[in-house]
C-alpha positions, 0 to 999 in steps of 0.5 A: 182413742185406740190409736192413742193407747198404742204407744203413748210414750212415743207420741208424748216424746214426739209432741215435746220435740215438736213443741220445742221446734215450734216455739221459735217458729210461732214467735217468729211468724207472729212477729212477721205477721204484724200482730206480735209474738203473743198472736203466734203463740195463741195460734199455735196453742188453740189452732194446734189443739183443735186441728189435732183433734178434729182434723183428718190426719193423725200426724198433722201439726198446725199453727202459724206458717210462713206461707200464711204470714206472706198473705197476712202482712198486706192485710194487716197494713190495710185493715189492721189487726182487727181486720186480720182476726175477722178475716181468719174467722171468715176463712174458717167458715169458708173452710168448713163449707169446703169440707161440707162440699167435699172439695178436699179431693181436688187437691190431687189435681194440683201439678207437682211443678206448681207445688214446687214453684209455690214452695220456692216462692214462699221460701224466698218471701219468708227470707226477704221478710226477715231482712229488717229484723236481721239487719236490726233496723225498724221495718220500713213502710211498704206492702211488697217484700222486695221493696221493704227488704231494699229499704231496710238494706238502705237504712242499714247502710246508713246506720249499720247494726252488726250485733243484730246481723251477727246474732242472725247469722249465728242462729241460722248457721247453728240450725243449718249445720246442726240439721246435717250433723244431728237431725233429731236434735232441736238446734233451733231452740238451743240456738235461740237460748244461746243468743238470748243468754249472750244478749242478756249477759253482754248487755247487747242493747242493739239486740232488740227483744220481743218485748212483753208477753201476756202470762196466758191466753186472753179470754175469748172475745168477739169484740173485734168483729164488725158485721159492716166490714164483711163485704170489704174483707170477703176477698182477703178471707177467700185468699186466706181460706184457699191458702189454708186449704192448699197448704194443709192438704199438701202438708197432710199428703207429705205426712202420708208419703213419709209413713206406711199405713197412714192416709188422711181424710182431706174433707175432714182435714178441711173441717178441722182447719176450718174449726181451728180458724174459727176459734183461734181469732177469739183468742187473738190468734192469726189464721193457721194451716197445717205446717209442713216443717213441724209435721215432718219433725212429728213424723221423724220423731216417731209420732203415730197418733193425734196425741203427739200434735195435741201434746205439742199444743199443751206444751206450748200452752204451759210455756205461755202460762209459766215462761212468758217473761223469759220468752219476752227477752228473746232477740228479734234477730235470733228469731230472724235467724230461725226463719231464714234457716227455715226458708233455706231448708224449705228449698229441696234442690234435688226436687227442683233440679229434677223438675227443671230437667223433666220437661220445658213445660214443667220448668216454665210452670215452676218458674212462673209460679215462683215468680208470681209468688214473689211478685204478687201473692200466693193465691194468684201464684197458684191460680197462674200456675194451674192456668199455665199447667192446664194450657200446656197440658191441653197443648200436649194433648192436642198435639197427639191428635192426628189426621192421616191419609190411609190406603183403601182396603182392597177387598175382592177388587181387582188391581185395576178396579182398586186403582180406579177407586184410589183415583177418586176416593181418599180415606182419612183416619182420625186418631186421638181427641177431636176437641177445641184445642185441636179441631181447627187444625183438622178443619184446615187439613180436611178442607185442603184435600185434593180433587177427588170425588169421595172422602171417607173419614174413619172415626173409630180411633177418635178418643174424645169429642166435644161440641167444638170438634163436632162443629168443626167436623160439620163445617169441614163436611159442608165445605167439601160438599160445596166443592162437590165432594161426598163425605162418608164416615165409618166407625162412629162410636156410640158415646160420640153420637150425642155430641155429633147429633146435638150440632147437626153433624150426624144428620149431615153424615146420615144424609143419603146413607153417608154413615157406615159401621165399617170402612169396607161398607163405606168403600162400597157406598162410595163405589155405588155413588161413583157408579151412579155418577157414571165415573165407574162402570157398574159392577156386581162385585161386593167387598168381603169382610172375611174374618177381620174383626169389626174394630179393624174394619172400622 
């Protein structure tokens, strides 16, 4: 409440501006989802208000989005409108559960190339979804946007509708040019109004309008809910919940980056989005998420509290109750123009170029995520992007691991004694992680050692070790022992003893005093072994550590 009182006038103005921008988007995404413009408006009003009050960001604006529309289209085709409402309700419950499990903090682990590829893929899908309305043809049958867009183009070729194309291009051009000229002016609503007036005055029958809209929100109802369908709808609901969480937290992070002193609570944001998605289906609304485009408008117009997002929902509600007959006359081609322009503006060319130039791995992750978004669906795309990113990251970490042969410390040995030791003893230093992605390379290098009597492993620089690394090390030691080569180890860190002990490697290295704290002690142990074997003459010379630090000796 203290935040609401800081600058209410500015927040009210920001909310009004966002509502003007959100109106055509809510209508367009409602139509694109397959549930109609009324569903889009209901979502913007109900979900927008609840997420504004209960969410974790002061600046987030929620409602129907293009990314969610991409997921909903095949659900509508398979399960119908009632199935989508049930999916939204289930997804809301899942989001609340994620909030209770404090899962919001894991968003920070999504790599930037995955986010950029995801956004690029969404932009392409949104653009392709608008092809039927932009060409003024009935939407063809099909689940894949590429197939639907191609069939729509074929239909247009046989019976062109240049009126629809002209309206679409005009609206998109006004939005794109206006955004460059006056970014703060809501050109989307101005273009839609101009297109609607032109269609009405000129009597353009080819410009099909939205159609009748209810003058208000329907009474809340659970009539769509069928408990017997919960099992079959579980997978789509999980996909919707995953997308809602991802997009909402991403949008909230973008809002934080555009301001100073604002920081969202990811778990509270998940709770707010969950509550919004539980309630919105009761009013016939589609699943909602945080909307990056509307949130960005909210920030740029000076919003500083939740009052702005709440005002946006109230203004849209007023439009629903007072101007439904006027809104129903908006041509579908005009909404297609709004969404095409929105898709184009989603693509940040500079960010894509920077990501592609960064590394080949980043470019590969971006392209694969974008293609998976276009060819499969958004959740699969993110999972594929994360798996590829994880695999490439493991590969990069594994490549940092090294096994280097190092010279023996001379200590107080004479040159002749040192030459004898070097003839029979070889020392290796392991640098970096010894884990499953790099361990087998170490096995090959270690077991390929030339004919010597003793191998000393300097392990103080091993940064991390897992069970696979410990098993491979044990295997290498056993293979060298079978060749009659004694293996000594020095500098094993305390945090690595447990994993070595769990697989039996530590006991193997401890046998007959084969594990030492420092490298000079290991060299002395190797010398004593060679003397006992009659390879070296018995001497009382002892290596001195001098003033060197223990870490250096290891």
